C-alpha positions as CSV (number, residue, x, y, z in Angstrom):
1,M,10.6,-6.4,-19.1
2,K,7.9,-3.8,-19.2
3,I,5.1,-4.1,-16.7
4,K,3.5,-7.5,-16.3
5,P,0.1,-8.0,-14.5
6,L,0.1,-10.6,-11.7
7,M,-2.8,-13.1,-11.4
8,T,-2.4,-14.9,-8.1
9,E,-5.0,-15.7,-5.5
10,K,-3.8,-12.7,-3.5
11,A,-4.1,-10.5,-6.6
12,V,-7.7,-11.6,-7.2
13,M,-8.6,-10.9,-3.6
14,L,-7.1,-7.4,-3.9
15,I,-9.0,-6.7,-7.1
16,E,-12.3,-7.7,-5.6
17,S,-11.9,-6.2,-2.1
18,Q,-9.7,-3.1,-2.5
19,N,-9.8,-2.1,-6.2
20,V,-6.1,-2.8,-6.5
21,L,-4.2,-4.3,-9.5
22,A,-0.9,-6.1,-8.9
23,F,2.1,-6.0,-11.4
24,E,5.6,-7.2,-11.6
25,T,8.3,-4.9,-13.1
26,E,12.0,-4.1,-13.2
27,K,13.7,-3.3,-9.9
28,E,15.2,-0.1,-11.3
29,K,11.9,1.7,-12.2
30,T,10.8,4.5,-10.0
31,K,7.3,4.9,-8.6
32,T,6.7,7.9,-10.9
33,E,7.7,5.9,-14.0
34,I,5.5,3.0,-13.0
35,K,2.5,5.2,-12.2
36,N,2.8,7.0,-15.5
37,E,3.2,3.8,-17.4
38,I,0.1,2.2,-15.8
39,E,-2.1,5.3,-16.2
40,N,-1.1,5.7,-19.9
41,L,-1.3,2.0,-20.8
42,F,-4.7,1.3,-19.3
43,K,-6.2,4.8,-19.5
44,I,-7.0,4.9,-15.8
45,K,-6.1,7.1,-12.8
46,L,-4.4,5.8,-9.7
47,E,-5.1,6.8,-6.1
48,G,-2.0,5.3,-4.7
49,L,1.0,3.0,-5.5
50,R,2.8,0.6,-3.2
51,T,5.9,-1.3,-4.1
52,R,7.8,-4.3,-2.7
53,V,11.2,-5.5,-3.9
54,H,11.9,-9.2,-3.7
55,G,15.0,-10.6,-5.3
56,N,15.6,-9.0,-8.6
57,K,11.9,-8.0,-9.2
58,K,9.7,-5.2,-8.0
59,Y,6.0,-6.0,-7.2
60,V,3.6,-3.1,-7.6
61,Y,0.2,-2.7,-6.0
62,A,-1.8,0.0,-7.8
63,K,-4.9,1.3,-6.1
64,L,-7.3,2.8,-8.7
65,K,-9.5,5.8,-8.1
66,K,-13.1,5.1,-7.3
67,E,-14.4,5.9,-10.8
68,F,-12.2,3.1,-12.3
69,Q,-12.9,-0.5,-11.5
70,A,-9.9,-2.9,-11.2
71,I,-12.2,-5.8,-12.2
72,D,-13.0,-4.1,-15.5
73,V,-9.2,-3.6,-16.3
74,A,-8.5,-7.2,-15.3
75,T,-11.3,-8.4,-17.5
76,K,-10.0,-6.4,-20.5
77,L,-6.6,-8.1,-19.9
78,G,-8.2,-11.5,-19.9
79,L,-7.2,-12.2,-16.3
80,M,-10.7,-12.7,-14.9
C-alpha cells in the first residue's frame, strides 16, 4: 500500500478547521518518508506531521503550510 487519503467525518472537519489532510499508510514507513511522499505527490509543503498507529495501519495527519489549502488538495482528489 502506498499512501491512501482518508475521507471520514473527522477528516472533513480537520480539512475545514485546521488545514489538515488525513492519510492511511503502512506501519513501517517513517515520518520522513511519509512527508517526502506527500509533498512530492501533491506538490505541497507541510508544516507538521502527526502519526497514530492502530492495529497494522498507520494514520497520518499532515498539516499544510498556510499558502497551501487542504480543501484544494481534497477537491483535486475528488474527496470533496
